[in-house]
C-alpha positions as CSV (number, residue, x, y, z in Angstrom):
1,M,12.8,114.5,138.9
2,G,13.1,117.6,136.7
3,A,10.5,119.8,135.4
4,A,9.6,117.3,132.8
5,F,8.2,115.0,135.8
6,F,5.3,117.6,136.1
7,K,4.7,118.0,132.2
8,S,3.8,114.2,131.9
9,G,0.8,113.7,134.3
10,Q,-0.9,111.0,132.2
11,A,2.2,109.0,132.5
12,Y,2.6,109.7,136.0
13,K,-0.9,108.6,136.9
14,I,-0.3,105.4,134.8
15,Y,2.6,104.5,137.1
16,A,0.5,105.3,140.1
17,G,-2.4,103.1,138.8
18,A,0.2,100.4,138.1
19,A,1.4,100.6,141.7
20,I,-2.3,100.4,143.0
21,I,-2.6,97.1,140.9
22,I,0.9,95.8,142.0
23,L,0.9,96.7,145.8
24,I,-2.8,96.8,146.9
25,A,-4.2,93.9,144.5
26,V,-0.9,92.1,145.5
27,L,-1.1,88.1,145.2
28,S,-1.1,87.5,149.0
29,Y,-2.6,85.2,151.7
30,A,-2.4,88.0,154.0
31,A,-5.1,90.0,152.0
32,L,-7.8,87.7,153.1
33,N,-7.3,88.1,156.9
34,S,-9.9,89.3,159.3
35,R,-9.9,89.2,163.0
36,S,-10.1,85.2,163.4
37,G,-8.6,84.5,159.9
38,S,-10.2,83.5,156.6
39,V,-10.6,80.0,155.7
40,I,-11.0,78.8,152.1
41,F,-11.1,75.0,152.4
42,K,-10.8,73.2,155.9
43,T,-9.8,69.8,156.7
44,T,-8.2,68.4,159.8
45,H,-7.7,64.7,158.7
46,V,-4.2,64.0,157.3
47,P,-4.1,60.4,155.7
48,R,-1.4,58.1,156.2
49,G,1.7,58.7,153.9
50,W,0.6,62.3,153.7
51,T,2.3,65.4,155.4
52,K,0.7,68.5,156.6
53,H,2.7,71.7,155.8
54,D,1.6,74.6,158.1
55,I,2.9,77.9,157.9
56,K,1.9,80.5,161.1
57,Y,-0.1,83.3,159.9
58,G,-0.2,81.6,156.3
59,P,-1.2,78.5,154.2
60,S,-1.9,75.0,155.7
61,V,-2.1,72.2,153.1
62,I,-1.4,68.4,153.1
63,A,0.4,66.4,150.5
64,P,1.8,63.2,150.1
65,D,5.1,62.4,151.7
66,N,7.2,62.2,148.7
67,W,6.0,65.6,147.4
68,K,8.2,68.6,147.7
69,F,6.5,71.6,149.2
70,K,7.5,75.2,148.6
71,F,6.0,78.3,149.9
72,N,6.9,82.0,148.8
73,K,6.2,84.2,151.8
74,K,6.5,87.3,149.8
75,N,3.4,86.8,147.6
76,G,1.7,83.6,149.5
77,R,2.0,81.2,146.7
78,V,2.1,77.4,147.4
79,S,3.9,75.0,145.0
80,L,4.1,71.3,145.2
81,K,6.0,68.9,143.1
82,G,5.4,65.1,142.9
83,P,7.9,62.3,142.2
84,K,6.2,61.6,138.6
85,K,6.4,65.4,137.3
86,E,3.0,66.4,138.7
87,F,3.0,69.9,139.8
88,A,0.3,71.9,141.7
89,V,0.2,75.4,142.4
90,I,-2.2,77.4,144.9
91,W,-2.3,81.1,144.8
92,P,-4.8,83.1,146.7
93,L,-4.9,86.9,145.9
94,F,-7.1,89.9,146.8
95,S,-8.4,92.8,145.1
96,R,-10.2,96.0,146.5
97,K,-12.2,96.5,143.6
98,N,-15.0,93.9,142.6
99,I,-14.4,91.9,139.4
100,N,-16.6,90.6,136.7
101,S,-16.3,87.5,134.6
102,R,-14.2,89.4,131.9
103,A,-11.7,90.6,134.5
104,A,-11.4,87.3,135.9
105,V,-10.6,85.6,132.5
106,L,-7.9,88.1,131.8
107,T,-6.4,88.0,135.5
108,L,-6.4,84.0,135.0
109,K,-4.6,84.2,131.6
110,N,-2.0,86.6,132.7
111,I,-1.3,84.8,135.9
112,A,-1.2,81.4,134.2
113,G,1.2,82.6,131.4
114,H,3.3,84.3,134.2
115,I,3.9,80.8,136.3
116,W,3.8,78.5,133.5
117,P,4.9,80.6,130.2
118,A,6.1,77.7,128.2
119,I,2.6,76.1,127.9
120,P,0.3,77.2,125.2
121,W,-3.1,77.9,127.1
122,R,-6.3,77.5,125.2
123,L,-9.3,80.0,125.6
124,P,-11.0,80.3,128.9
125,V,-14.1,78.3,129.9
126,P,-16.6,79.4,132.4
127,E,-17.1,76.8,135.0
128,S,-19.7,78.6,137.1
129,P,-20.7,82.3,137.5
130,N,-17.6,82.6,139.8
131,S,-15.1,80.5,138.4
132,V,-13.2,80.2,135.0
133,R,-10.9,77.5,133.8
134,L,-7.9,77.2,131.3
135,A,-6.5,74.0,129.6
136,G,-3.1,73.6,127.9
137,F,-1.1,70.7,126.5
138,K,2.7,70.5,125.5
139,N,5.3,67.9,125.1
140,G,3.0,65.1,126.4
141,A,2.0,67.0,129.4
142,S,-1.6,68.3,130.3
143,A,-2.3,71.4,132.5
144,I,-5.4,73.0,134.0
145,A,-5.9,76.3,135.7
146,L,-9.0,77.4,137.7
147,L,-9.8,80.9,139.1
148,T,-12.5,81.0,141.6
149,W,-13.8,84.2,143.4
150,A,-16.3,85.7,145.9
151,D,-17.1,89.5,146.3
152,T,-16.9,90.8,149.8
153,P,-17.7,94.1,151.5
154,K,-13.9,95.2,151.0
155,G,-13.2,94.0,147.4
156,T,-12.9,90.2,146.0
157,A,-11.2,87.4,147.5
158,M,-9.6,85.0,144.5
159,C,-7.8,81.8,144.4
160,I,-5.9,80.4,141.4
161,F,-5.4,76.6,141.4
162,M,-3.0,75.0,138.7
163,V,-1.9,71.6,138.2
164,S,0.1,69.8,135.6
165,A,1.2,66.0,135.1
166,P,2.3,63.9,132.1
167,S,-1.0,63.3,129.9
168,K,-0.6,59.3,130.6
169,N,-0.7,60.0,134.3
170,F,-3.1,62.9,134.4
171,K,-6.2,61.1,135.2
172,S,-4.9,58.9,137.9
173,S,-3.2,62.0,139.6
174,V,-6.6,63.9,139.8
175,P,-7.7,62.5,143.3
176,V,-4.4,63.6,144.7
177,F,-4.8,67.0,143.2
178,T,-8.3,67.4,144.4
179,R,-7.3,66.1,148.1
180,I,-4.5,68.6,148.1
181,F,-6.8,71.5,147.2
182,K,-9.4,70.7,149.5
183,S,-7.1,70.6,152.5
184,F,-5.9,74.2,151.6
185,T,-6.4,76.8,154.3
186,A,-5.3,80.4,154.7
187,S,-5.3,82.4,157.9
188,G,-3.5,85.2,159.2
189,P,-3.1,87.3,162.6
190,A,-6.0,89.5,164.1
191,L,-5.8,93.1,162.7
192,S,-5.6,95.9,165.3
193,K,-7.9,98.9,164.6
194,K,-4.8,100.8,164.4
195,T,-3.5,98.8,161.6
196,A,-6.6,98.2,160.0
197,R,-7.7,101.9,159.6
198,V,-5.2,104.6,158.6
199,K,-6.6,108.3,158.6
200,Y,-5.3,110.5,155.8
201,S,-5.5,114.0,155.1
202,T,-4.4,116.3,152.1
203,W,-1.0,117.5,152.1
204,E,-0.1,120.7,149.7
205,D,3.6,121.5,148.7
206,T,4.5,124.5,150.8
207,R,7.5,125.8,148.8
208,E,5.8,126.2,145.4
209,R,2.2,124.8,145.6
210,A,3.3,122.4,142.8
211,F,1.0,119.6,144.1
212,T,-1.2,117.8,146.7
213,L,-1.4,114.3,148.0
214,S,-3.0,112.5,150.8
215,V,-0.8,111.5,153.8
216,P,-1.5,109.8,157.1
217,Q,-2.8,112.2,159.4
218,S,-0.5,110.9,162.5
219,W,2.7,111.1,160.4
220,K,5.2,114.0,159.8
221,T,5.4,115.0,156.4
222,E,7.8,117.5,154.9
223,G,9.3,118.4,151.4
224,G,8.0,120.1,148.2
225,A,9.3,121.0,144.6
226,Y,12.8,122.2,145.1
227,R,14.0,124.5,142.4
228,Y,17.6,124.4,141.7
229,A,17.5,126.0,138.4
230,P,14.5,127.4,136.1
231,L,14.3,124.0,134.4
232,D,15.5,121.8,137.3
233,V,12.7,121.2,139.8
234,R,13.0,118.0,141.9
235,V,10.2,116.5,143.9
236,E,10.6,115.1,147.3
237,V,7.8,114.1,149.8
238,R,8.8,112.2,153.1
239,S,6.3,110.8,155.6
240,I,7.8,109.6,158.8
241,S,5.5,107.5,161.4
242,P,5.1,108.8,164.9
243,D,7.7,106.4,166.4
244,N,10.0,107.4,163.8
245,K,10.5,103.7,162.6
246,K,8.5,103.7,159.3
247,M,8.9,106.1,156.4
248,V,7.9,106.3,152.9
249,Q,9.1,108.9,150.4
250,I,8.2,110.0,146.7
251,G,11.4,111.4,144.8
252,D,14.6,112.6,146.1
253,A,15.6,116.5,145.9
254,N,19.2,115.0,146.2
255,V,19.3,113.3,143.1
256,P,20.5,115.4,140.2
257,I,20.2,115.4,136.5
258,Y,23.0,113.1,135.2
259,A,25.4,113.6,132.1
260,I,26.6,110.8,130.3
261,P,30.4,110.6,129.9
262,N,32.0,111.1,126.6
263,Q,35.2,112.1,125.3
264,L,34.7,115.8,125.1
265,L,33.9,115.8,128.8
266,N,36.9,113.7,129.7
267,M,39.0,116.1,128.0
268,G,37.6,118.8,129.9
269,G,38.7,117.2,133.2
270,F,34.9,116.1,134.0
271,Y,35.1,112.4,135.2
272,E,32.4,110.2,136.7
273,G,31.2,111.8,140.0
274,S,32.1,115.5,139.1
275,F,29.8,118.3,138.2
276,Y,29.4,120.7,135.5
277,Y,27.2,123.4,134.0
278,S,25.7,122.4,130.8
279,G,23.3,125.6,130.3
280,Y,20.0,127.0,131.5
281,G,21.5,126.9,135.1
282,L,21.6,123.2,134.9
283,R,24.2,121.6,137.2
284,E,24.7,118.0,136.1
285,M,26.6,115.1,137.7
286,V,28.7,113.2,135.2
287,M,27.5,109.5,135.8
288,H,27.3,106.3,133.3
289,Y,23.4,105.6,132.4
290,M,21.7,103.3,134.9
291,P,18.4,101.5,134.2
292,G,15.7,101.4,136.7
293,T,16.7,98.2,138.5
294,E,20.3,99.1,138.7
295,F,19.7,102.8,140.0
296,A,17.3,101.1,142.5
297,R,20.3,99.1,143.9
298,Y,22.6,102.1,143.6
299,Y,20.1,104.2,145.7
300,S,19.6,101.7,148.2
301,Y,23.4,101.5,148.9
302,N,24.1,105.3,148.4
303,Y,21.4,107.1,149.7
304,M,19.7,104.8,152.4
305,S,22.9,104.5,154.1
306,G,22.0,107.8,156.0
307,I,18.8,105.9,157.5
308,C,20.3,102.6,158.4
309,S,23.7,100.6,158.4
310,G,24.8,97.2,156.9
311,I,22.5,97.4,153.8
312,K,22.3,94.2,152.0
313,I,20.4,93.9,148.7
314,T,17.9,91.0,149.3
315,G,16.2,91.1,145.9
316,S,15.8,93.3,142.6
317,R,14.0,92.7,139.2
318,D,13.4,94.7,136.2
319,R,9.7,96.0,135.8
320,A,9.1,95.9,132.3
321,D,5.4,95.6,132.9
322,I,5.3,99.1,134.4
323,S,8.0,100.7,131.9
324,D,6.3,99.3,128.9
325,R,2.8,100.6,129.9
326,I,4.1,104.1,130.4
327,N,6.3,104.1,127.4
328,R,3.1,103.3,125.3
329,T,1.6,106.5,126.8
330,Y,4.6,108.4,125.8
331,M,4.4,107.3,122.2
332,E,0.7,108.1,122.1
333,Y,1.5,111.7,123.0
334,N,4.6,111.8,120.8
335,L,6.8,112.5,123.9
336,P,10.5,111.7,123.0
337,I,11.5,109.6,126.2
338,R,11.4,106.1,127.2
339,L,11.4,104.7,130.6
340,A,13.3,101.7,132.3
341,A,11.8,100.5,135.2
342,G,13.0,98.3,138.3
343,E,12.8,97.5,141.8
344,A,15.1,96.5,144.6
345,R,14.6,95.5,148.5
346,F,17.2,95.5,151.1
347,S,17.6,94.7,154.8
348,C,19.6,96.9,157.3
349,I,19.9,97.7,160.8
350,R,18.4,101.0,162.3
351,N,18.8,101.9,165.8
352,G,19.7,98.6,166.6
353,T,16.5,97.1,165.0
354,P,16.4,94.7,161.8
355,S,14.7,96.5,159.2
356,Q,13.8,96.4,155.6
357,G,13.2,98.6,152.7
358,Y,12.0,99.0,149.0
359,V,13.0,101.2,146.2
360,F,11.3,101.6,142.8
361,A,13.1,103.7,140.3
362,G,12.1,104.6,136.8
363,T,15.1,106.1,134.6
364,F,15.2,107.8,131.2
365,R,18.1,108.8,129.0
366,T,18.7,111.0,125.8
367,S,21.9,111.1,123.7
368,S,23.7,113.1,126.4
369,L,21.9,112.9,129.5
370,W,19.8,111.0,131.5
371,G,17.8,111.3,135.0
372,V,15.3,109.9,137.6
373,K,11.8,110.3,136.4
374,Y,10.0,108.0,139.1
375,L,11.4,107.2,142.5
376,Y,9.6,105.6,145.3
377,I,10.8,104.4,148.8
378,A,9.2,102.5,151.6
379,F,10.9,101.6,154.9
380,A,10.2,99.8,158.1
381,P,11.3,97.3,160.9
382,S,11.3,93.7,159.6
383,A,9.1,92.4,162.2
384,G,5.4,92.5,162.1
385,G,4.8,92.9,158.5
386,G,5.8,96.8,158.8
387,L,7.1,97.0,155.1
388,N,3.9,96.1,153.8
389,A,2.1,98.4,155.8
390,S,4.5,101.0,154.5
391,M,4.2,100.0,151.0
392,K,0.5,100.2,151.3
393,I,0.7,103.9,152.5
394,L,3.2,104.6,149.8
395,T,0.6,103.5,147.3
396,H,-2.0,105.6,148.7
397,E,0.3,108.8,148.4
398,A,1.4,107.9,144.8
399,D,-2.4,107.2,143.7
400,T,-3.6,110.5,145.4
401,F,-0.6,112.7,144.0
402,K,-2.1,115.6,141.9
403,E,-0.3,118.5,140.2
404,N,-1.6,122.1,140.3
405,P,-2.7,123.0,136.9
406,Q,-1.7,126.7,137.6
407,W,1.6,125.7,138.7
408,V,2.2,123.4,135.7
409,A,1.2,126.4,133.4
410,M,3.7,128.8,135.3
411,N,6.4,126.2,135.0
412,E,6.0,125.9,131.2
413,N,6.3,129.8,131.1
414,I,9.3,129.7,133.0
415,A,10.7,127.1,130.6
416,M,10.1,129.4,127.6
417,S,11.3,132.5,129.2
418,S,14.6,130.5,130.3
419,S,15.0,129.4,126.8
420,K,14.8,132.9,125.2
421,I,17.2,134.2,128.1
422,E,19.4,131.3,127.4
423,T,19.3,131.7,123.5
424,E,20.1,135.7,124.0
425,A,23.0,134.9,126.1
426,N,24.4,132.5,124.0
427,N,24.4,134.8,121.1
428,K,26.2,137.5,123.3
429,I,28.5,135.2,124.4
430,E,29.2,133.7,120.6
431,K,29.6,137.3,119.5
432,M,32.1,138.1,122.4
433,I,34.1,135.1,121.4
434,S,34.0,135.9,118.0
435,N,35.2,139.4,118.6
436,S,37.7,138.2,121.1
437,F,39.1,135.9,118.4
438,N,39.2,138.2,115.8
439,Y,41.0,140.8,117.9
440,N,43.5,138.1,119.1
441,N,44.3,137.2,115.3
442,K,45.0,141.0,114.7
443,V,47.4,141.0,117.4
444,M,49.0,137.8,116.4
445,D,49.3,139.0,112.8
446,E,51.0,142.2,114.2
447,I,53.3,140.4,116.3
448,A,54.2,138.1,113.0
449,R,54.8,141.2,110.9
450,R,57.2,142.9,113.6
451,R,59.2,139.6,114.2
452,E,59.3,139.0,110.3
453,N,60.8,142.8,109.8
454,A,63.3,142.2,112.8
455,I,64.5,139.0,111.1
456,L,64.8,140.4,107.6
457,G,66.0,143.9,108.5
458,E,62.9,145.5,106.8
459,V,60.4,148.3,107.7
460,D,56.8,148.8,106.6
461,V,56.0,152.1,104.9
462,V,52.7,153.6,103.5
463,D,52.4,155.8,100.3
464,E,50.2,158.5,101.8
465,Q,48.9,159.5,98.2
466,T,47.9,155.9,97.1
467,G,47.6,154.1,100.7
468,E,49.9,151.4,99.4
469,D,52.1,149.3,101.7
470,Y,55.9,148.8,100.9
471,K,58.5,146.6,102.7
472,V,61.9,148.5,102.4
473,D,65.3,147.9,104.0
474,S,65.7,149.3,107.6
475,G,68.2,151.8,108.6
476,S,66.8,155.1,107.6
477,N,64.7,157.5,109.8
478,Y,62.7,158.9,106.9
479,Y,61.5,157.6,103.5
480,W,60.4,159.1,100.3
481,I,58.7,158.1,97.1
482,N,58.8,159.3,93.6
483,N,57.1,157.2,90.7
484,G,57.9,154.1,92.5
485,T,61.4,154.9,93.6
486,I,61.9,154.9,97.2
487,V,64.6,156.5,99.1
488,G,65.7,156.7,102.5
489,T,67.3,159.4,104.6
490,D,68.6,160.0,108.1
491,T,67.2,163.9,108.2
492,D,63.8,165.2,107.3
493,A,64.9,166.8,104.1
494,I,63.9,165.9,100.6
495,P,66.4,164.0,98.5
496,N,68.3,165.8,96.3
497,H,66.0,168.7,96.7
498,D,63.4,167.1,94.4
499,I,60.0,168.3,94.9
500,D,58.5,165.3,93.2
501,F,59.4,163.2,96.3
502,N,56.5,162.5,98.6
503,R,57.3,161.6,102.3
504,M,55.9,158.2,103.4
505,L,54.3,157.2,106.5
506,L,56.5,154.7,108.7
507,R,54.5,151.9,110.4
508,P,55.8,151.0,113.8
């Protein structure tokens, strides 16, 4: 993250807002937990020919024996598939903010389009004050999506139910869908007070007072704005839990600015992995451009190895939903930059303990260089949902990150001063190079003149009266001129005592 990181506060806040939506309003059954667990529907009867699918600290649902059950433990979504192309999806979710009907409509449209993008969904229809419905039809199949929600003191609990079946069998499938949905329950483990309540305090960058953010009180936090050059300022804030097992981090001061390899750099001996100075005190590493997803994987392998061993990437994906939103803001402010965002998850071993990590990266590029504008890392032991807890803290820190306006103004002045100094320095360097070039040319010309004279047996003489240069045969010590006639002598005596001869200067 360079100085430009601080000059785009609006874009930064947009990402932070996106992180809140993604990491806190996560589509997860766990968000509905309470001390005794939260129940959406409850049934204990399992009819003959049906099977109960029960996940500890997760969903419980019954379905016909010949239906396939699938549970996504990362986001809490339940998927069921029947033998005659029947499909059912149950997806509970939670938001810390209370929603209204309009927000519910937008949520249902977005999620239904994400799960089954090939189906053309019609306009939402309100079913009740706390539910909305979508209907769709394509290639002989009918589909319905329903969103229900309920406000709680901590936010809004929601659940999406989706079904699809061939239109000719849809009506006969409704009783099966209904029984499946009515059987659904979701519960989780009791939350301890320590887990449920994290106390935060404000932390200020101690290096340049460039920013503040809210961090866990009991965690050790260090870092700040590291100024490697007038225009190379890199942010790093790392918070570590008291037991040294969990970690969250914003930015990394060890990540440099990158130069895109080209023929000129190769000719100068600057290959991938090498550094060179490009001006303004910038020290750039030569490296091919990596979009956010590729860099997140690269960072997991190459930077997190100092924290744990045996790193394995367990998943990665592009985050165009985030980069597109930020890029729209860049365009609104006419900023000549575009972001490519992505994320990666990895597993590893730390001090003998199986652990997990998450890396989000947003990279940008110009014609000659690229950099990492956004970098967020979370790390924790695999057991006990530690990574989810770390990611919530990371999201909180990102959301509370605030720049110091005075520092931003000062940094912009530094950039302007650096530009002026660099321009003056470049002018001086250019003049020195030009003078050196001209001098070298004169030296080379003189060497060429003497070489030519030696080969041809000639010398150069100058008429003092007119200043004209002449080439004459060598062999004499003195040369004289009279009306264009040049005579050479061995002694300093006028030829034939003719007073009209003028002595000429002999060039070395």
